C-alpha positions in Angstrom: 0.2 0.1 0.0 1.3 3.6 -0.8 -0.3 7.3 -0.4 1.5 9.9 -1.2 0.7 13.3 -2.2 1.2 14.3 -5.6 2.4 17.6 -7.5 1.9 17.3 -11.0 -0.2 15.5 -13.6 3.4 13.5 -14.0 2.4 11.8 -10.3 5.9 13.0 -9.0 6.1 12.4 -5.1 6.4 15.7 -3.1 5.9 14.1 0.6 5.3 10.2 1.1 2.5 9.9 4.0 2.2 6.8 6.1 -1.1 4.6 5.0 -2.2 5.1 8.7 -2.4 8.6 8.5 -5.1 8.2 5.4 -7.4 5.3 6.2 -9.2 5.6 9.3 -10.8 1.9 9.1 -11.4 -0.8 7.0 -14.1 -3.4 7.0 -15.0 -6.3 5.3 -18.9 -7.0 4.7 -19.8 -10.7 4.2 -23.2 -12.3 2.3 -23.8 -15.9 2.1 -20.9 -18.5 3.4 -18.9 -19.9 0.3 -20.0 -17.1 -2.2 -18.6 -14.6 -4.3 -19.9 -11.0 -2.7 -19.5 -7.9 -5.1 -20.4 -4.6 -4.2 -22.9 -2.9 -7.1 -23.6 1.0 -5.5 -23.3 3.0 -2.4 -25.4 5.4 -1.3 -25.6 8.0 1.8 -28.3 8.9 3.9 -27.1 12.2 5.4 -30.0 12.8 7.8 -29.6 9.1 9.0 -25.9 9.3 9.5 -25.4 5.8 7.3 -23.8 4.7 4.3 -26.1 2.3 2.5 -23.9 -0.6 0.2 -26.0 -2.8 -2.3 -23.8 -6.0 -3.8 -24.7 -9.4 -5.0 -23.4 -13.2 -4.0 -23.0 -15.7 -6.4 -23.5 -19.0 -4.3 -20.8 -21.3 -5.6 -22.8 -24.3 -7.7 -26.1 -23.1 -7.7 -25.6 -20.1 -10.2 -28.3 -18.2 -8.5 -27.4 -14.3 -7.6 -29.2 -12.6 -4.4 -29.2 -9.0 -3.7 -28.2 -7.7 -0.3 -28.4 -4.5 1.6 -26.0 -2.8 4.4 -26.6 0.2 6.2 -22.9 1.0 8.0 -22.8 3.8 10.8 -19.3 6.7 9.9 -17.2 4.1 12.2 -17.8 0.9 10.3 -20.5 -1.1 12.7 -23.2 -2.9 10.3 -26.5 -1.9 11.4 -28.5 -2.9 8.9 -28.3 -6.3 6.9 -30.9 -7.7 4.4 -31.0 -10.0 1.5 -33.6 -8.6 -1.2 -33.8 -11.9 -3.0 -32.8 -13.6 -5.7 -32.3 -12.0 -9.5 -33.0 -12.7 -12.6 -29.5 -13.8 -15.0 -30.4 -10.8 -17.4 -30.8 -8.3 -14.2 -26.9 -9.9 -13.1 -25.5 -9.5 -16.1 -26.6 -5.6 -16.3 -25.2 -5.3 -12.8 -22.3 -7.0 -13.5 -21.7 -4.8 -16.7 -22.8 -1.9 -15.4 -23.0 -1.6 -12.0 -26.4 -0.9 -10.0 -28.2 2.5 -9.7 -29.2 3.6 -6.5 -30.2 6.8 -4.0 -31.2 7.8 -0.8 -33.9 10.3 -1.0 -32.6 12.8 1.9 -36.5 13.7 2.8 -37.6 9.9 3.6 -34.6 8.0 3.8 -36.0 5.6 1.2 -33.3 3.6 -0.8 -34.0 3.5 -4.3 -32.8 1.0 -6.1 -32.9 0.9 -10.2 -33.9 -2.9 -11.2 -33.0 -3.3 -15.1 -35.5 -6.3 -15.4 -35.1 -7.4 -18.9 -34.5 -5.4 -22.5 -38.5 -4.3 -22.0 -38.8 -3.6 -18.2 -37.8 -1.9 -15.2 -38.7 -1.6 -11.6 -37.5 -0.2 -8.6 -36.9 -1.8 -5.2 -37.7 0.9 -2.0 -36.7 0.1 1.4 -37.6 2.3 4.0 -35.4 3.4 7.1 -37.0 0.3 8.8 -35.4 -1.7 6.2 -38.9 -2.7 4.8 -38.9 -3.1 0.8 -41.1 -3.0 -1.8 -41.3 -3.2 -5.5 -42.8 -0.6 -7.6 -42.9 -1.7 -11.6 -42.0 1.5 -13.6 -44.3 2.8 -16.4 -46.4 0.1 -15.6 -49.7 2.1 -16.6 -48.2 3.9 -19.7 -45.9 1.6 -20.6 -42.9 3.6 -21.5 -40.2 1.3 -20.6 -40.5 -0.9 -23.0 -37.5 -0.7 -25.3 -35.8 1.7 -23.2 -32.6 0.8 -21.4 -31.7 2.9 -18.3 -28.1 3.4 -16.9 -28.2 5.9 -14.3 -30.8 7.7 -12.0 -30.7 10.7 -9.1 -33.6 11.8 -7.4 -34.8 15.4 -7.3 -35.0 18.1 -4.4 -38.8 18.1 -5.0 -39.1 14.3 -4.2 -39.5 13.4 -8.3 -36.8 11.1 -9.7 -34.7 11.5 -12.9 -33.4 8.6 -15.3 -31.2 8.4 -18.1 -30.4 5.8 -20.9 -31.3 5.1 -24.2 -34.4 4.0 -26.0 -33.8 0.8 -27.9 -30.0 -0.4 -28.6 -28.7 1.9 -30.9 -31.3 4.3 -30.4 -31.9 8.1 -29.3 -30.4 9.4 -25.8 -33.3 9.5 -23.3 -34.0 11.5 -19.9 -36.9 10.9 -18.0 -38.4 12.5 -15.2 -40.7 10.4 -12.9 -42.5 10.3 -9.8 -41.4 8.0 -7.0 -43.9 5.2 -8.7 -42.4 5.4 -12.2 -45.5 7.7 -13.7 -43.9 10.2 -16.2 -44.0 14.0 -15.6 -42.2 14.6 -18.6 -40.2 12.4 -21.2 -37.7 13.7 -23.5 -35.0 12.1 -26.3 -31.7 13.5 -27.8 -30.5 12.8 -31.3 -27.4 13.7 -33.2 -28.3 11.5 -36.0 -25.7 8.5 -34.9 -26.5 6.3 -31.7 -26.7 8.3 -28.6 -26.3 6.5 -24.8 -27.0 8.9 -21.7 -25.1 7.6 -18.9 -25.0 10.2 -16.1 -27.0 12.9 -14.9 -27.5 14.8 -11.7 -29.2 18.4 -10.6 -28.2 21.2 -9.0 -29.3 21.8 -5.2 -32.3 23.9 -5.9 -33.4 21.1 -8.5 -33.9 23.8 -11.4 -30.6 22.3 -13.5 -30.4 18.7 -14.6 -26.8 18.2 -16.3 -27.1 14.9 -18.4 -23.6 13.4 -20.1 -24.0 11.0 -23.0 -22.0 9.8 -26.0 -22.9 9.5 -29.7 -21.1 7.7 -32.3 -21.9 5.2 -35.0 -22.0 1.5 -34.5 -19.9 -0.7 -35.7 -21.3 -3.6 -33.3 -23.3 -4.4 -30.1 -20.0 -2.8 -28.0 -18.1 -1.4 -30.6 -18.4 2.4 -32.7 -16.9 2.4 -35.9 -14.8 5.6 -34.8 -14.3 7.8 -31.3 -17.4 8.7 -29.3 -18.5 12.4 -29.2 -18.9 13.0 -25.3 -22.3 14.9 -25.1 -22.3 17.4 -22.2 -26.5 19.1 -21.8 -28.0 20.8 -19.7 -32.0 20.6 -18.8 -34.4 23.0 -16.5 -37.3 21.3 -14.7 -39.8 21.4 -17.4 -37.4 19.1 -19.4 -36.1 21.7 -21.8 -32.5 21.7 -23.5 -30.6 24.9 -22.2 -27.4 24.4 -23.0 -25.1 21.9 -25.0 -21.4 21.5 -25.8 -19.6 18.6 -26.8 -16.1 16.3 -26.6 -14.3 14.7 -29.5 -12.6 11.8 -28.7 -14.2 8.8 -26.4 -14.1 5.6 -26.4 -17.3 3.5 -26.0 -19.9 1.7 -25.4 -17.4 0.1 -23.1 -19.4 0.1 -19.9 -16.4 1.3 -17.9 -15.6 3.8 -19.9 -19.1 5.9 -19.8 -18.5 9.4 -18.8 -20.1 10.9 -15.7 -21.3 14.1 -14.5 -21.4 15.7 -11.0 -22.0 19.3 -9.6 -20.2 21.1 -7.3 -21.1 22.8 -4.3 -19.1 25.7 -5.8 -21.4 25.7 -8.7 -19.2 23.8 -11.0 -20.4 21.1 -13.2 -17.5 18.3 -13.5 -17.4 16.0 -16.2 -14.7 12.9 -16.1 -14.6 10.6 -19.8 -12.3 8.2 -21.1 -10.1 9.7 -24.0 -8.5 6.8 -25.1 -9.4 5.7 -28.6 -9.1 1.9 -28.4 -10.2 0.1 -24.9 -6.7 -1.2 -24.6 -5.8 1.6 -22.5 -7.7 4.3 -20.0 -7.1 8.1 -20.5 -9.7 9.3 -17.9 -10.1 13.2 -18.2 -11.9 15.5 -16.2 -13.3 18.8 -17.6 -14.7 21.8 -15.4 -17.7 24.0 -16.5 -19.6 26.5 -15.0 -23.4 26.4 -14.6 -24.2 27.6 -18.3 -21.7 25.1 -19.7 -18.7 27.0 -20.3 -15.5 25.3 -20.7 -12.9 25.9 -17.9 -10.2 23.2 -16.9 -9.7 20.1 -18.1 -6.9 17.9 -16.6 -5.8 14.3 -16.7 -6.4 12.3 -14.1 -6.1 8.4 -14.4 -4.0 6.9 -16.9 -3.0 2.8 -17.6 -0.6 1.1 -19.9 -1.2 -0.1 -23.2 -3.1 -3.7 -23.6 -4.7 -3.0 -20.3 -8.2 -3.6 -19.8 -10.7 -0.5 -19.5 -10.6 1.1 -15.9 -14.1 0.4 -14.0 -14.1 3.8 -11.9 -16.2 5.7 -9.8 -16.7 10.0 -8.3 -18.6 12.1 -6.2 -18.0 15.1 -5.0 -16.7 16.1 -1.6 -17.0 19.5 0.8 -14.0 22.3 0.1 -15.1 22.0 -3.9 -13.1 18.6 -4.3 -13.8 15.5 -5.9 -12.6 11.6 -5.5 -12.2 9.4 -8.1 -11.7 5.6 -7.3 -10.6 3.2 -10.2 -9.9 -0.6 -10.4 -6.9 -0.9 -13.1 -5.5 -4.2 -14.5 -8.8 -6.0 -12.7 -7.2 -6.1 -9.4 -5.1 -2.6 -8.6 -7.4 0.0 -7.0 -6.5 3.5 -6.9 -7.9 6.8 -5.9 -7.3 9.8 -6.4 -8.4 13.2 -4.0 -8.6 16.6 -6.3 -9.5 20.0 -6.2 -11.9 21.5 -8.6 -9.9 22.3 -11.5 -8.5 18.5 -11.3 -5.3 19.1 -9.4 -4.8 15.9 -7.5 -4.1 16.4 -3.8 -3.6 13.2 -2.8 -3.9 9.7 -3.7 -3.9 6.3 -2.6 -2.8 2.8 -4.7 -4.0 -0.7 -3.0 -2.1 -3.1 -5.4 -3.3 -6.9 -5.9 -6.5 -6.6 -3.7 -9.2 -6.2 -5.8 -11.3 -9.6 -6.9 -12.1 -7.5 -10.3 -15.4 -5.9 -11.0 -16.4 -2.6 -10.1 -15.6 0.5 -7.3 -18.0 2.6 -5.8 -16.9 5.7 -3.8 -19.0 8.5 -1.7 -18.5 10.9 1.1 -20.3 11.2 4.6 -19.7 13.0 8.5 -16.3 14.0 7.0 -14.8 10.6 5.6 -14.7 9.1 1.7 -16.0 5.8 1.7 -14.8 3.5 -1.3 -16.1 0.0 -1.4 -14.9 -2.7 -3.7 -14.8 -6.4 -3.9 -12.0 -8.2 -1.5 -9.2 -10.6 -3.0 -9.4 -13.4 -1.0 -6.3 -14.8 1.3 -4.6 -18.2 -0.1 -6.5 -20.4 2.1 -10.3 -18.5 1.4 -13.3 -19.4 -0.4 -15.3 -16.5 -0.1 -14.9 -13.5 -1.6 -15.8 -10.6 0.4 -16.8 -6.5 0.4 -14.1 -4.6 1.6 -15.5 -0.7 2.7 -12.3 1.8 3.5 -12.8 5.2 5.4 -10.5 7.7 4.7 -9.9 11.0 5.8 -10.3 13.8 3.4 -6.7 15.6 1.7 -5.8 18.4 4.7 -7.1 16.2 7.6 -4.2 13.9 7.7 
């Protein structure tokens, strides 16, 4: 393990910090015995001061996959652990490819998880603070979810939900605003004349502006584009009107781990992360900063892998002091965590080599701590694959 403060884009080490000065605690989270347990999403309940982990377990020899939910306090104590039941093979495949999408509605504490049940339907699993769960079929009355593949969701300040994805495989990008039971408030599509995939959505604290990012390119196959994709950065108002748009040339896609993401900083800046590599054999993860009107500002390279390495799975979250954190898995088993200023300057990095058992990594912030969840590579004589949750001190608190 190595923790270092970084001075420049080229990772020149200014001051090496003892790992214990950054890592507050490490907690293993288990599912069933003799199973492979993986995280799929992380969220925080700020009112209840809890971290929420959603994940899956695959039982050896059965081929069955279970959903799991954990609520954990900031000291690493597991307060609640619940199985949410078996999931379909299609849903399991979507989770392994894209991760889960889940949010906590801060006004109620409800944990809302998006389920992609099959290519023609989606549902929401809603778990309240007493850990009671019910499922809502999305668009059941309006039948709007048929042929729609959803990739991300967020909660609006007024309690409504926003979803983004694409219409039919190879179709247009789509943004949908619904109430909590999946009834459409409005639905908008976006077409640049090629294949559009909306992959990430966020909103400003007032709920007046929604920011969406995605990709546009011509298809050469189900998982390949004919050339480098265009990254679309869009701003919608609360009525679903497109107010601003801008584009970045040269993102690789539609490899799921390389989809662009968007976050909104407390200072009012919009940050877009995207992979600028051309061939999915290397990751060149950039951050580009915009004003809330989408005027372009800074752009920085944050994470780069060696040639002929698999695309890096990554996650991003905003933290106080106008900073953000990116966590990525490179070479299937090496974890990288970067804490950065609003302009993309890397303030602190954490490297954990040979500790990840493939799959995704998920990051969020609560109560002065950065939380990172990943599947822990088991020791030599262990059979179970467990989730590991890291709690880290932010920059300037070490």
